[in-house]
Biopython code that builds the backbone (N, CA, C, O; Angstrom):
import numpy as np
from Bio.PDB.StructureBuilder import StructureBuilder

atoms = [
    (1, "MET", "N", (0.846, -1.176, 0.000)),
    (1, "MET", "CA", (0.000, 0.000, 0.000)),
    (1, "MET", "C", (0.894, 1.242, 0.000)),
    (1, "MET", "O", (1.560, 1.528, 0.995)),
    (2, "PRO", "N", (0.911, 1.983, -1.118)),
    (2, "PRO", "CA", (1.670, 3.236, -1.126)),
    (2, "PRO", "C", (1.058, 4.277, -0.192)),
    (2, "PRO", "O", (-0.163, 4.411, -0.110)),
    (3, "THR", "N", (1.914, 5.005, 0.505)),
    (3, "THR", "CA", (1.491, 6.084, 1.393)),
    (3, "THR", "C", (2.312, 7.320, 1.064)),
    (3, "THR", "O", (3.532, 7.250, 0.916)),
    (4, "VAL", "N", (1.623, 8.460, 0.951)),
    (4, "VAL", "CA", (2.292, 9.734, 0.678)),
    (4, "VAL", "C", (1.862, 10.720, 1.751)),
    (4, "VAL", "O", (0.668, 10.877, 2.005)),
    (5, "THR", "N", (2.824, 11.386, 2.384)),
    (5, "THR", "CA", (2.531, 12.412, 3.385)),
    (5, "THR", "C", (3.064, 13.741, 2.876)),
    (5, "THR", "O", (4.219, 13.845, 2.464)),
    (6, "VAL", "N", (2.201, 14.761, 2.912)),
    (6, "VAL", "CA", (2.612, 16.098, 2.479)),
    (6, "VAL", "C", (2.442, 17.081, 3.632)),
    (6, "VAL", "O", (1.576, 16.914, 4.491)),
    (7, "ASP", "N", (3.282, 18.100, 3.632)),
    (7, "ASP", "CA", (3.286, 19.077, 4.723)),
    (7, "ASP", "C", (2.338, 20.228, 4.456)),
    (7, "ASP", "O", (2.739, 21.392, 4.448)),
    (8, "ARG", "N", (1.078, 19.892, 4.238)),
    (8, "ARG", "CA", (0.014, 20.884, 4.133)),
    (8, "ARG", "C", (-1.321, 20.176, 4.242)),
    (8, "ARG", "O", (-1.433, 18.974, 4.002)),
    (9, "SER", "N", (-2.324, 20.948, 4.609)),
    (9, "SER", "CA", (-3.665, 20.398, 4.698)),
    (9, "SER", "C", (-4.288, 20.441, 3.305)),
    (9, "SER", "O", (-4.405, 21.511, 2.709)),
    (10, "VAL", "N", (-4.684, 19.288, 2.790)),
    (10, "VAL", "CA", (-5.249, 19.178, 1.448)),
    (10, "VAL", "C", (-6.706, 18.754, 1.572)),
    (10, "VAL", "O", (-7.013, 17.781, 2.261)),
    (11, "THR", "N", (-7.598, 19.472, 0.914)),
    (11, "THR", "CA", (-9.008, 19.097, 0.936)),
    (11, "THR", "C", (-9.258, 17.955, -0.041)),
    (11, "THR", "O", (-8.449, 17.687, -0.929)),
    (12, "LEU", "N", (-10.376, 17.300, 0.138)),
    (12, "LEU", "CA", (-10.761, 16.205, -0.738)),
    (12, "LEU", "C", (-10.887, 16.704, -2.177)),
    (12, "LEU", "O", (-10.434, 16.041, -3.110)),
    (13, "GLN", "N", (-11.504, 17.874, -2.353)),
    (13, "GLN", "CA", (-11.687, 18.415, -3.694)),
    (13, "GLN", "C", (-10.356, 18.816, -4.331)),
    (13, "GLN", "O", (-10.156, 18.608, -5.528)),
    (14, "GLU", "N", (-9.443, 19.391, -3.540)),
    (14, "GLU", "CA", (-8.108, 19.723, -4.061)),
    (14, "GLU", "C", (-7.400, 18.462, -4.556)),
    (14, "GLU", "O", (-6.778, 18.466, -5.618)),
    (15, "ALA", "N", (-7.499, 17.398, -3.788)),
    (15, "ALA", "CA", (-6.856, 16.142, -4.157)),
    (15, "ALA", "C", (-7.470, 15.575, -5.437)),
    (15, "ALA", "O", (-6.753, 15.105, -6.320)),
    (16, "ALA", "N", (-8.795, 15.621, -5.533)),
    (16, "ALA", "CA", (-9.473, 15.113, -6.734)),
    (16, "ALA", "C", (-9.057, 15.899, -7.971)),
    (16, "ALA", "O", (-8.764, 15.314, -9.013)),
    (17, "THR", "N", (-9.033, 17.218, -7.858)),
    (17, "THR", "CA", (-8.653, 18.065, -8.988)),
    (17, "THR", "C", (-7.205, 17.815, -9.402)),
    (17, "THR", "O", (-6.899, 17.737, -10.592)),
    (18, "ALA", "N", (-6.318, 17.692, -8.419)),
    (18, "ALA", "CA", (-4.903, 17.442, -8.711)),
    (18, "ALA", "C", (-4.729, 16.097, -9.425)),
    (18, "ALA", "O", (-3.960, 15.998, -10.381)),
    (19, "LEU", "N", (-5.434, 15.076, -8.969)),
    (19, "LEU", "CA", (-5.328, 13.773, -9.623)),
    (19, "LEU", "C", (-5.885, 13.812, -11.036)),
    (19, "LEU", "O", (-5.302, 13.213, -11.941)),
    (20, "GLU", "N", (-6.986, 14.494, -11.243)),
    (20, "GLU", "CA", (-7.538, 14.626, -12.593)),
    (20, "GLU", "C", (-6.530, 15.311, -13.511)),
    (20, "GLU", "O", (-6.342, 14.893, -14.654)),
    (21, "ASP", "N", (-5.885, 16.361, -13.010)),
    (21, "ASP", "CA", (-4.888, 17.088, -13.803)),
    (21, "ASP", "C", (-3.673, 16.220, -14.111)),
    (21, "ASP", "O", (-3.206, 16.200, -15.249)),
    (22, "LYS", "N", (-3.155, 15.506, -13.118)),
    (22, "LYS", "CA", (-1.926, 14.722, -13.283)),
    (22, "LYS", "C", (-2.151, 13.427, -14.073)),
    (22, "LYS", "O", (-1.292, 13.024, -14.858)),
    (23, "LEU", "N", (-3.294, 12.781, -13.869)),
    (23, "LEU", "CA", (-3.531, 11.485, -14.505)),
    (23, "LEU", "C", (-4.138, 11.592, -15.895)),
    (23, "LEU", "O", (-3.951, 10.701, -16.724)),
    (24, "GLY", "N", (-4.862, 12.670, -16.156)),
    (24, "GLY", "CA", (-5.446, 12.860, -17.477)),
    (24, "GLY", "C", (-6.828, 12.241, -17.620)),
    (24, "GLY", "O", (-7.387, 11.677, -16.679)),
    (25, "SER", "N", (-7.351, 12.365, -18.824)),
    (25, "SER", "CA", (-8.740, 11.988, -19.089)),
    (25, "SER", "C", (-8.978, 10.475, -19.143)),
    (25, "SER", "O", (-10.131, 10.044, -19.144)),
    (26, "ARG", "N", (-7.942, 9.678, -19.189)),
    (26, "ARG", "CA", (-8.126, 8.226, -19.190)),
    (26, "ARG", "C", (-8.567, 7.693, -17.834)),
    (26, "ARG", "O", (-8.991, 6.543, -17.721)),
    (27, "TYR", "N", (-8.466, 8.534, -16.799)),
    (27, "TYR", "CA", (-8.816, 8.128, -15.440)),
    (27, "TYR", "C", (-10.046, 8.890, -14.966)),
    (27, "TYR", "O", (-10.201, 10.078, -15.247)),
    (28, "GLU", "N", (-10.909, 8.196, -14.251)),
    (28, "GLU", "CA", (-12.100, 8.802, -13.642)),
    (28, "GLU", "C", (-11.853, 8.918, -12.140)),
    (28, "GLU", "O", (-11.553, 7.926, -11.475)),
    (29, "VAL", "N", (-11.980, 10.136, -11.609)),
    (29, "VAL", "CA", (-11.744, 10.376, -10.183)),
    (29, "VAL", "C", (-13.058, 10.825, -9.550)),
    (29, "VAL", "O", (-13.691, 11.764, -10.034)),
    (30, "SER", "N", (-13.469, 10.163, -8.476)),
    (30, "SER", "CA", (-14.698, 10.551, -7.772)),
    (30, "SER", "C", (-14.422, 10.643, -6.279)),
    (30, "SER", "O", (-13.541, 9.963, -5.752)),
    (31, "THR", "N", (-15.188, 11.493, -5.609)),
    (31, "THR", "CA", (-15.022, 11.701, -4.166)),
    (31, "THR", "C", (-16.092, 10.919, -3.408)),
    (31, "THR", "O", (-17.201, 10.716, -3.902)),
    (32, "HIS", "N", (-15.735, 10.486, -2.198)),
    (32, "HIS", "CA", (-16.656, 9.723, -1.350)),
    (32, "HIS", "C", (-16.432, 10.102, 0.108)),
    (32, "HIS", "O", (-15.306, 10.370, 0.526)),
    (33, "GLY", "N", (-17.507, 10.121, 0.869)),
    (33, "GLY", "CA", (-17.407, 10.336, 2.302)),
    (33, "GLY", "C", (-17.244, 11.786, 2.690)),
    (33, "GLY", "O", (-17.241, 12.688, 1.852)),
    (34, "SER", "N", (-17.107, 11.979, 3.999)),
    (34, "SER", "CA", (-16.907, 13.319, 4.552)),
    (34, "SER", "C", (-16.285, 13.181, 5.934)),
    (34, "SER", "O", (-16.263, 12.098, 6.520)),
    (35, "GLY", "N", (-15.781, 14.296, 6.441)),
    (35, "GLY", "CA", (-15.184, 14.290, 7.778)),
    (35, "GLY", "C", (-13.968, 13.393, 7.849)),
    (35, "GLY", "O", (-13.037, 13.538, 7.056)),
    (36, "ASP", "N", (-13.969, 12.457, 8.801)),
    (36, "ASP", "CA", (-12.838, 11.555, 8.997)),
    (36, "ASP", "C", (-12.826, 10.380, 8.019)),
    (36, "ASP", "O", (-11.886, 9.586, 8.022)),
    (37, "LYS", "N", (-13.839, 10.263, 7.199)),
    (37, "LYS", "CA", (-13.967, 9.116, 6.293)),
    (37, "LYS", "C", (-13.909, 9.550, 4.830)),
    (37, "LYS", "O", (-14.640, 9.012, 3.998)),
    (38, "GLU", "N", (-13.051, 10.515, 4.506)),
    (38, "GLU", "CA", (-12.956, 11.003, 3.136)),
    (38, "GLU", "C", (-12.089, 10.077, 2.287)),
    (38, "GLU", "O", (-11.051, 9.590, 2.736)),
    (39, "ALA", "N", (-12.534, 9.844, 1.054)),
    (39, "ALA", "CA", (-11.777, 8.985, 0.151)),
    (39, "ALA", "C", (-12.027, 9.398, -1.296)),
    (39, "ALA", "O", (-13.022, 10.045, -1.623)),
    (40, "LEU", "N", (-11.096, 9.003, -2.137)),
    (40, "LEU", "CA", (-11.214, 9.178, -3.577)),
    (40, "LEU", "C", (-11.207, 7.793, -4.217)),
    (40, "LEU", "O", (-10.518, 6.889, -3.744)),
    (41, "LYS", "N", (-11.960, 7.631, -5.275)),
    (41, "LYS", "CA", (-11.901, 6.415, -6.082)),
    (41, "LYS", "C", (-11.306, 6.821, -7.418)),
    (41, "LYS", "O", (-11.762, 7.782, -8.038)),
    (42, "VAL", "N", (-10.297, 6.097, -7.862)),
    (42, "VAL", "CA", (-9.661, 6.352, -9.143)),
    (42, "VAL", "C", (-9.858, 5.107, -9.986)),
    (42, "VAL", "O", (-9.525, 3.997, -9.570)),
    (43, "LYS", "N", (-10.410, 5.308, -11.188)),
    (43, "LYS", "CA", (-10.738, 4.176, -12.043)),
    (43, "LYS", "C", (-10.180, 4.420, -13.440)),
    (43, "LYS", "O", (-10.438, 5.456, -14.054)),
    (44, "GLN", "N", (-9.416, 3.455, -13.929)),
    (44, "GLN", "CA", (-8.927, 3.511, -15.304)),
    (44, "GLN", "C", (-9.799, 2.610, -16.180)),
    (44, "GLN", "O", (-10.078, 2.934, -17.334)),
    (45, "SER", "N", (-10.219, 1.488, -15.627)),
    (45, "SER", "CA", (-11.120, 0.549, -16.300)),
    (45, "SER", "C", (-11.859, -0.220, -15.214)),
    (45, "SER", "O", (-11.627, 0.000, -14.026)),
    (46, "ALA", "N", (-12.737, -1.109, -15.616)),
    (46, "ALA", "CA", (-13.489, -1.884, -14.625)),
    (46, "ALA", "C", (-12.560, -2.717, -13.735)),
    (46, "ALA", "O", (-12.875, -2.966, -12.571)),
    (47, "ALA", "N", (-11.431, -3.141, -14.275)),
    (47, "ALA", "CA", (-10.508, -3.984, -13.508)),
    (47, "ALA", "C", (-9.362, -3.206, -12.874)),
    (47, "ALA", "O", (-8.633, -3.756, -12.049)),
    (48, "SER", "N", (-9.189, -1.951, -13.238)),
    (48, "SER", "CA", (-8.059, -1.159, -12.749)),
    (48, "SER", "C", (-8.569, 0.012, -11.913)),
    (48, "SER", "O", (-8.927, 1.064, -12.442)),
    (49, "THR", "N", (-8.595, -0.195, -10.590)),
    (49, "THR", "CA", (-9.121, 0.816, -9.684)),
    (49, "THR", "C", (-8.221, 0.971, -8.462)),
    (49, "THR", "O", (-7.464, 0.071, -8.099)),
    (50, "ALA", "N", (-8.330, 2.143, -7.844)),
    (50, "ALA", "CA", (-7.602, 2.406, -6.598)),
    (50, "ALA", "C", (-8.477, 3.277, -5.702)),
    (50, "ALA", "O", (-9.311, 4.046, -6.179)),
    (51, "THR", "N", (-8.270, 3.141, -4.411)),
    (51, "THR", "CA", (-8.940, 3.972, -3.416)),
    (51, "THR", "C", (-7.873, 4.749, -2.657)),
    (51, "THR", "O", (-6.844, 4.200, -2.261)),
    (52, "VAL", "N", (-8.141, 6.046, -2.461)),
    (52, "VAL", "CA", (-7.211, 6.915, -1.741)),
    (52, "VAL", "C", (-7.920, 7.434, -0.499)),
    (52, "VAL", "O", (-8.928, 8.132, -0.612)),
    (53, "HIS", "N", (-7.408, 7.105, 0.689)),
    (53, "HIS", "CA", (-7.959, 7.615, 1.942)),
    (53, "HIS", "C", (-7.113, 8.799, 2.394)),
    (53, "HIS", "O", (-5.884, 8.727, 2.391)),
    (54, "LEU", "N", (-7.778, 9.895, 2.784)),
    (54, "LEU", "CA", (-7.082, 11.083, 3.268)),
    (54, "LEU", "C", (-7.182, 11.157, 4.781)),
    (54, "LEU", "O", (-8.261, 11.009, 5.353)),
    (55, "ASP", "N", (-6.040, 11.387, 5.422)),
    (55, "ASP", "CA", (-5.987, 11.602, 6.863)),
    (55, "ASP", "C", (-5.274, 12.915, 7.103)),
    (55, "ASP", "O", (-4.093, 13.049, 6.782)),
    (56, "ARG", "N", (-5.985, 13.894, 7.669)),
    (56, "ARG", "CA", (-5.383, 15.190, 7.966)),
    (56, "ARG", "C", (-5.105, 15.294, 9.454)),
    (56, "ARG", "O", (-5.929, 14.917, 10.287)),
    (57, "ASP", "N", (-3.915, 15.818, 9.774)),
    (57, "ASP", "CA", (-3.510, 16.048, 11.153)),
    (57, "ASP", "C", (-2.819, 17.404, 11.185)),
    (57, "ASP", "O", (-1.621, 17.510, 10.922)),
    (58, "GLY", "N", (-3.580, 18.432, 11.509)),
    (58, "GLY", "CA", (-3.034, 19.786, 11.512)),
    (58, "GLY", "C", (-2.664, 20.211, 10.103)),
    (58, "GLY", "O", (-3.517, 20.248, 9.216)),
    (59, "ASP", "N", (-1.391, 20.533, 9.896)),
    (59, "ASP", "CA", (-0.919, 20.980, 8.589)),
    (59, "ASP", "C", (-0.305, 19.845, 7.772)),
    (59, "ASP", "O", (0.477, 20.104, 6.857)),
    (60, "THR", "N", (-0.636, 18.620, 8.077)),
    (60, "THR", "CA", (-0.109, 17.467, 7.364)),
    (60, "THR", "C", (-1.262, 16.622, 6.838)),
    (60, "THR", "O", (-2.254, 16.407, 7.534)),
    (61, "THR", "N", (-1.124, 16.147, 5.610)),
    (61, "THR", "CA", (-2.114, 15.239, 5.035)),
    (61, "THR", "C", (-1.401, 13.970, 4.610)),
    (61, "THR", "O", (-0.373, 14.017, 3.934)),
    (62, "THR", "N", (-1.954, 12.833, 5.013)),
    (62, "THR", "CA", (-1.421, 11.539, 4.601)),
    (62, "THR", "C", (-2.428, 10.888, 3.669)),
    (62, "THR", "O", (-3.613, 10.789, 3.986)),
    (63, "PHE", "N", (-1.942, 10.447, 2.517)),
    (63, "PHE", "CA", (-2.756, 9.755, 1.523)),
    (63, "PHE", "C", (-2.364, 8.283, 1.560)),
    (63, "PHE", "O", (-1.197, 7.942, 1.365)),
    (64, "ARG", "N", (-3.342, 7.410, 1.810)),
    (64, "ARG", "CA", (-3.097, 5.966, 1.798)),
    (64, "ARG", "C", (-3.797, 5.410, 0.566)),
    (64, "ARG", "O", (-5.018, 5.502, 0.442)),
    (65, "VAL", "N", (-3.020, 4.836, -0.340)),
    (65, "VAL", "CA", (-3.536, 4.393, -1.631)),
    (65, "VAL", "C", (-3.589, 2.866, -1.659)),
    (65, "VAL", "O", (-2.591, 2.200, -1.383)),
    (66, "HIS", "N", (-4.756, 2.319, -1.995)),
    (66, "HIS", "CA", (-4.964, 0.873, -2.061)),
    (66, "HIS", "C", (-5.426, 0.501, -3.462)),
    (66, "HIS", "O", (-6.253, 1.195, -4.054)),
    (67, "GLY", "N", (-4.896, -0.587, -3.987)),
    (67, "GLY", "CA", (-5.430, -1.132, -5.227)),
    (67, "GLY", "C", (-6.789, -1.740, -4.950)),
    (67, "GLY", "O", (-7.019, -2.275, -3.866)),
    (68, "GLY", "N", (-7.692, -1.664, -5.915)),
    (68, "GLY", "CA", (-9.045, -2.181, -5.726)),
    (68, "GLY", "C", (-9.267, -3.473, -6.485)),
    (68, "GLY", "O", (-8.424, -3.899, -7.274)),
    (69, "GLY", "N", (-10.399, -4.084, -6.241)),
    (69, "GLY", "CA", (-10.786, -5.289, -6.967)),
    (69, "GLY", "C", (-10.777, -6.526, -6.104)),
    (69, "GLY", "O", (-10.642, -6.460, -4.882)),
    (70, "LEU", "N", (-10.923, -7.664, -6.773)),
    (70, "LEU", "CA", (-10.877, -8.948, -6.085)),
    (70, "LEU", "C", (-9.431, -9.292, -5.749)),
    (70, "LEU", "O", (-8.520, -8.561, -6.136)),
    (71, "VAL", "N", (-9.210, -10.372, -5.047)),
    (71, "VAL", "CA", (-7.898, -10.686, -4.490)),
    (71, "VAL", "C", (-6.782, -10.603, -5.533)),
    (71, "VAL", "O", (-5.792, -9.905, -5.310)),
    (72, "VAL", "N", (-6.913, -11.281, -6.639)),
    (72, "VAL", "CA", (-5.852, -11.294, -7.639)),
    (72, "VAL", "C", (-5.681, -9.916, -8.273)),
    (72, "VAL", "O", (-4.559, -9.424, -8.386)),
    (73, "SER", "N", (-6.775, -9.294, -8.685)),
    (73, "SER", "CA", (-6.664, -7.978, -9.328)),
    (73, "SER", "C", (-6.220, -6.915, -8.322)),
    (73, "SER", "O", (-5.578, -5.938, -8.709)),
    (74, "ARG", "N", (-6.543, -7.083, -7.062)),
    (74, "ARG", "CA", (-6.101, -6.123, -6.045)),
    (74, "ARG", "C", (-4.579, -6.134, -5.932)),
    (74, "ARG", "O", (-3.958, -5.080, -5.795)),
    (75, "MET", "N", (-3.988, -7.305, -5.986)),
    (75, "MET", "CA", (-2.524, -7.399, -5.924)),
    (75, "MET", "C", (-1.896, -6.739, -7.151)),
    (75, "MET", "O", (-0.902, -6.023, -7.025)),
    (76, "VAL", "N", (-2.457, -6.968, -8.321)),
    (76, "VAL", "CA", (-1.957, -6.335, -9.544)),
    (76, "VAL", "C", (-2.126, -4.821, -9.449)),
    (76, "VAL", "O", (-1.226, -4.070, -9.827)),
    (77, "ASN", "N", (-3.270, -4.371, -8.948)),
    (77, "ASN", "CA", (-3.541, -2.935, -8.841)),
    (77, "ASN", "C", (-2.658, -2.249, -7.801)),
    (77, "ASN", "O", (-2.362, -1.062, -7.935)),
    (78, "GLU", "N", (-2.232, -2.977, -6.767)),
    (78, "GLU", "CA", (-1.296, -2.411, -5.786)),
    (78, "GLU", "C", (0.019, -2.054, -6.461)),
    (78, "GLU", "O", (0.647, -1.054, -6.112)),
    (79, "LEU", "N", (0.437, -2.865, -7.427)),
    (79, "LEU", "CA", (1.701, -2.636, -8.123)),
    (79, "LEU", "C", (1.552, -1.719, -9.338)),
    (79, "LEU", "O", (2.543, -1.188, -9.838)),
    (80, "GLY", "N", (0.332, -1.534, -9.810)),
    (80, "GLY", "CA", (0.101, -0.738, -11.010)),
    (80, "GLY", "C", (-0.524, 0.611, -10.713)),
    (80, "GLY", "O", (0.181, 1.592, -10.476)),
    (81, "ILE", "N", (-1.840, 0.658, -10.727)),
    (81, "ILE", "CA", (-2.553, 1.936, -10.601)),
    (81, "ILE", "C", (-2.294, 2.605, -9.250)),
    (81, "ILE", "O", (-2.192, 3.831, -9.187)),
    (82, "ALA", "N", (-2.186, 1.838, -8.179)),
    (82, "ALA", "CA", (-1.961, 2.454, -6.857)),
    (82, "ALA", "C", (-0.630, 3.202, -6.833)),
    (82, "ALA", "O", (-0.555, 4.307, -6.296)),
    (83, "LYS", "N", (0.411, 2.619, -7.401)),
    (83, "LYS", "CA", (1.710, 3.300, -7.447)),
    (83, "LYS", "C", (1.649, 4.539, -8.337)),
    (83, "LYS", "O", (2.248, 5.565, -8.016)),
    (84, "LYS", "N", (0.930, 4.446, -9.447)),
    (84, "LYS", "CA", (0.795, 5.587, -10.357)),
    (84, "LYS", "C", (0.038, 6.729, -9.667)),
    (84, "LYS", "O", (0.418, 7.892, -9.800)),
    (85, "VAL", "N", (-1.015, 6.404, -8.941)),
    (85, "VAL", "CA", (-1.796, 7.418, -8.219)),
    (85, "VAL", "C", (-0.930, 8.054, -7.123)),
    (85, "VAL", "O", (-0.939, 9.275, -6.962)),
    (86, "ALA", "N", (-0.192, 7.247, -6.380)),
    (86, "ALA", "CA", (0.679, 7.784, -5.327)),
    (86, "ALA", "C", (1.731, 8.725, -5.918)),
    (86, "ALA", "O", (2.022, 9.771, -5.338)),
    (87, "ALA", "N", (2.298, 8.361, -7.061)),
    (87, "ALA", "CA", (3.292, 9.223, -7.715)),
    (87, "ALA", "C", (2.664, 10.540, -8.164)),
    (87, "ALA", "O", (3.298, 11.591, -8.071)),
    (88, "ALA", "N", (1.432, 10.494, -8.647)),
    (88, "ALA", "CA", (0.730, 11.716, -9.069)),
    (88, "ALA", "C", (0.462, 12.623, -7.871)),
    (88, "ALA", "O", (0.594, 13.842, -7.982)),
    (89, "ILE", "N", (0.089, 12.047, -6.731)),
    (89, "ILE", "CA", (-0.136, 12.833, -5.516)),
    (89, "ILE", "C", (1.164, 13.490, -5.070)),
    (89, "ILE", "O", (1.189, 14.678, -4.751)),
    (90, "LEU", "N", (2.228, 12.725, -5.049)),
    (90, "LEU", "CA", (3.536, 13.251, -4.647)),
    (90, "LEU", "C", (3.952, 14.403, -5.558)),
    (90, "LEU", "O", (4.418, 15.437, -5.080)),
    (91, "GLU", "N", (3.786, 14.229, -6.859)),
    (91, "GLU", "CA", (4.145, 15.274, -7.817)),
    (91, "GLU", "C", (3.278, 16.518, -7.645)),
    (91, "GLU", "O", (3.767, 17.641, -7.767)),
    (92, "ALA", "N", (2.000, 16.321, -7.364)),
    (92, "ALA", "CA", (1.065, 17.446, -7.255)),
    (92, "ALA", "C", (1.281, 18.284, -5.999)),
    (92, "ALA", "O", (1.096, 19.501, -6.032)),
    (93, "PHE", "N", (1.668, 17.654, -4.898)),
    (93, "PHE", "CA", (1.678, 18.366, -3.622)),
    (93, "PHE", "C", (3.040, 18.548, -2.978)),
    (93, "PHE", "O", (3.122, 19.004, -1.837)),
    (94, "THR", "N", (4.104, 18.206, -3.676)),
    (94, "THR", "CA", (5.430, 18.497, -3.169)),
    (94, "THR", "C", (6.136, 19.399, -4.167)),
    (94, "THR", "O", (5.904, 19.308, -5.372)),
    (95, "THR", "N", (6.975, 20.246, -3.670)),
    (95, "THR", "CA", (7.692, 21.148, -4.539)),
    (95, "THR", "C", (9.151, 20.731, -4.617)),
    (95, "THR", "O", (9.737, 20.255, -3.644)),
    (96, "ALA", "N", (9.713, 20.919, -5.787)),
    (96, "ALA", "CA", (11.121, 20.596, -5.959)),
    (96, "ALA", "C", (11.955, 21.665, -5.262)),
    (96, "ALA", "O", (11.564, 22.832, -5.228)),
    (97, "PRO", "N", (13.095, 21.278, -4.710)),
    (97, "PRO", "CA", (13.943, 22.266, -4.057)),
    (97, "PRO", "C", (14.469, 23.285, -5.073)),
    (97, "PRO", "O", (14.756, 22.946, -6.221)),
    (98, "ALA", "N", (14.585, 24.514, -4.634)),
    (98, "ALA", "CA", (15.089, 25.582, -5.510)),
    (98, "ALA", "C", (16.552, 25.328, -5.835)),
    (98, "ALA", "O", (17.321, 24.904, -4.973)),
    (99, "SER", "N", (16.935, 25.589, -7.081)),
    (99, "SER", "CA", (18.335, 25.352, -7.463)),
    (99, "SER", "C", (19.119, 26.639, -7.550)),
    (99, "SER", "O", (20.310, 26.617, -7.859)),
]
sb = StructureBuilder()
sb.init_structure("model")
sb.init_model(0)
sb.init_chain("A")
sb.init_seg("    ")
for serial, (resi, resn, name, xyz) in enumerate(atoms, 1):
    if name == "N":
        sb.init_residue(resn, " ", resi, " ")
    sb.init_atom(name, np.array(xyz, "f"), 0.0, 1.0, " ", f" {name:<3s}", serial, name[0])
structure = sb.get_structure()
């Protein structure tokens, strides 16, 4: 399960918009839940899905990304779409050091 922690408070909608921008139109991003149970669903196809849970603690947000599907496809999705989603989150919410 990929986990990304960023040093800012990120809203569910900010995360959804960032993922849509980074992943492109081939992916469908939807929001679910509220309060302490906020999550995003990312879908590339019926068999390629991931769930992103957001945990905010002050000025820090932790994204926990899980591959979706049945047992076999979940393992494949952990190595595929879940890693791609985690990389998109990291790229969207971290800044490169100034050179």
